[in-house]
Steps between C-alpha positions, in 0.01 A plus 500: 500500500773298326411132437713242675724299274471125499791286626566392141512851359830656406568865572845517340378454144680167472292185490569258786694188407288194447621163614496227241422184699641278227844663507735431793570798723841656453708454815600809690872580462689631805872570528659309788659822628155655527356190663774467762519875556879509513519208742584136436196334660123519478225326696200396289172412672285244320197332658613590850846350443831681464747446218843660484643624170874551534769617260829314536847650469500373138173687429297179484152493654391242758140463618455301821207427726 
């Protein structure tokens, strides 16, 4: 019977990344085209409230509640 691997084990041969708590996390980068999915508006839910991210005709971004 094959032993079960632990949740921290790595089967790909590459060690899992370790988080350095003293270094700030790098923010995730997302292209606006990917975020809006070809549209010009996006609804963001945060703490049970809706926010609207909209791209203007001048390609500026506006976030409203």
